[in-house]
C-alpha positions as CSV (number, residue, x, y, z in Angstrom):
1,V,-17.9,24.5,-21.4
2,Q,-20.5,27.6,-21.1
3,G,-19.2,30.2,-18.6
4,I,-15.6,28.6,-18.3
5,S,-12.5,30.6,-20.4
6,S,-10.4,28.8,-22.7
7,D,-7.4,28.6,-20.4
8,V,-9.5,26.9,-17.4
9,A,-10.0,23.4,-17.6
10,L,-11.5,21.2,-15.5
11,L,-10.7,17.6,-14.8
12,D,-13.7,15.3,-13.6
13,V,-11.7,12.2,-11.8
14,H,-11.6,11.1,-8.4
15,C,-9.0,9.5,-5.8
16,G,-8.3,7.0,-3.4
17,I,-5.4,7.5,-1.1
18,G,-3.8,4.4,1.3
19,S,-0.7,4.6,3.6
20,G,1.6,2.2,5.2
21,E,4.5,0.0,3.5
22,V,4.4,-1.5,-0.3
23,A,6.3,-4.3,-2.3
24,T,7.0,-4.1,-5.9
25,L,7.7,-6.6,-8.1
26,H,9.2,-6.4,-11.3
27,V,7.7,-8.5,-14.2
28,G,9.0,-9.2,-17.6
29,N,12.1,-8.4,-19.3
30,D,13.9,-4.6,-20.2
31,D,13.3,-5.2,-24.1
32,T,9.9,-6.4,-24.5
33,R,7.9,-6.7,-21.3
34,R,8.0,-4.5,-18.2
35,E,5.0,-3.8,-15.7
36,W,5.5,-3.8,-11.8
37,L,3.2,-5.1,-9.5
38,F,2.9,-3.0,-5.9
39,L,1.4,-5.7,-3.3
40,G,0.1,-4.6,0.8
41,D,-2.4,-2.9,2.5
42,P,-1.8,-0.1,1.3
43,V,-2.9,-1.3,-2.4
44,D,-6.2,-2.7,-0.4
45,Q,-7.2,0.6,1.3
46,L,-6.6,2.7,-1.8
47,S,-8.6,0.4,-4.0
48,L,-11.9,0.9,-0.9
49,A,-11.1,4.8,-0.9
50,E,-11.3,5.4,-4.5
51,G,-14.3,2.9,-4.8
52,M,-16.5,5.3,-2.6
53,A,-15.0,8.5,-4.1
54,K,-17.5,10.5,-6.3
55,T,-16.2,12.7,-9.2
56,G,-14.2,15.4,-7.7
57,E,-13.6,13.5,-4.5
58,V,-10.4,12.4,-3.0
59,V,-10.8,9.8,0.3
60,A,-8.6,8.4,2.2
61,S,-8.0,5.3,3.9
62,R,-8.6,5.2,7.9
63,E,-4.6,5.0,8.0
64,A,-3.9,7.3,5.5
65,I,-6.2,9.9,7.7
66,A,-4.3,9.1,10.8
67,L,-1.0,10.3,9.1
68,L,-2.3,13.4,7.9
69,S,-4.0,14.3,11.4
70,K,-0.3,14.3,12.5
71,S,0.7,17.2,10.5
72,C,-2.8,18.8,9.5
73,Y,-6.2,19.5,11.8
74,L,-8.6,17.7,10.5
75,S,-12.7,18.7,10.9
76,D,-14.5,16.6,13.7
77,D,-16.4,14.5,11.4
78,I,-13.2,13.1,9.5
79,R,-11.6,12.3,13.0
80,L,-14.6,10.7,14.2
81,E,-14.9,8.6,10.6
82,N,-13.7,4.7,11.5
83,G,-13.6,4.2,8.0
84,P,-12.4,6.0,4.5
85,H,-13.5,9.3,4.7
86,V,-13.7,11.9,1.9
87,I,-10.8,14.4,3.0
88,A,-11.6,17.0,-0.1
89,R,-14.1,17.9,-2.8
90,R,-13.9,19.6,-5.4
91,G,-13.1,23.7,-4.4
92,M,-13.2,22.6,-0.9
93,R,-10.8,20.7,1.8
94,F,-11.5,19.4,5.2
95,F,-8.2,19.5,6.8
96,E,-5.8,22.6,7.4
97,P,-2.0,22.0,7.4
98,M,-0.1,22.9,11.1
99,N,2.3,25.5,11.4
100,P,5.3,23.4,12.3
101,W,6.9,26.3,13.8
102,R,3.9,26.7,16.4
103,E,3.8,27.5,19.8
104,G,4.0,24.2,22.0
105,N,5.7,22.3,19.4
106,E,9.1,22.1,21.4
107,E,11.3,19.8,19.2
108,L,10.6,21.9,16.0
109,N,11.2,25.4,18.1
110,S,14.3,24.1,19.1
111,Y,16.0,23.0,15.7
112,K,14.8,26.6,14.7
113,L,16.6,28.2,17.9
114,S,19.7,26.1,17.3
115,N,20.0,26.5,13.6
116,G,19.0,29.9,12.7
């Protein structure tokens, strides 16, 4: 690619993320054929999210966004969105990790004080 040095590679992919409990099932035998099946709502979530993602995007399901919001600050348009939403695009993200030791997080602050 013109303008890109030889030590840099671009990977044109897109990704979907789901969240929740899954069930797994091993199909086949250990000698000739081995497959794993993953079943559950998170599989459906990531399938929908992946289908919405364009090249260079990461799209998360509503459930994955709810989980992400527990440890990250989300941009306002993500927080208000009811369905899958882009959470990252090549070169940018629409969330910022929280500082777990921030003021007001008494549970973590008491752990920090009691454990040195």
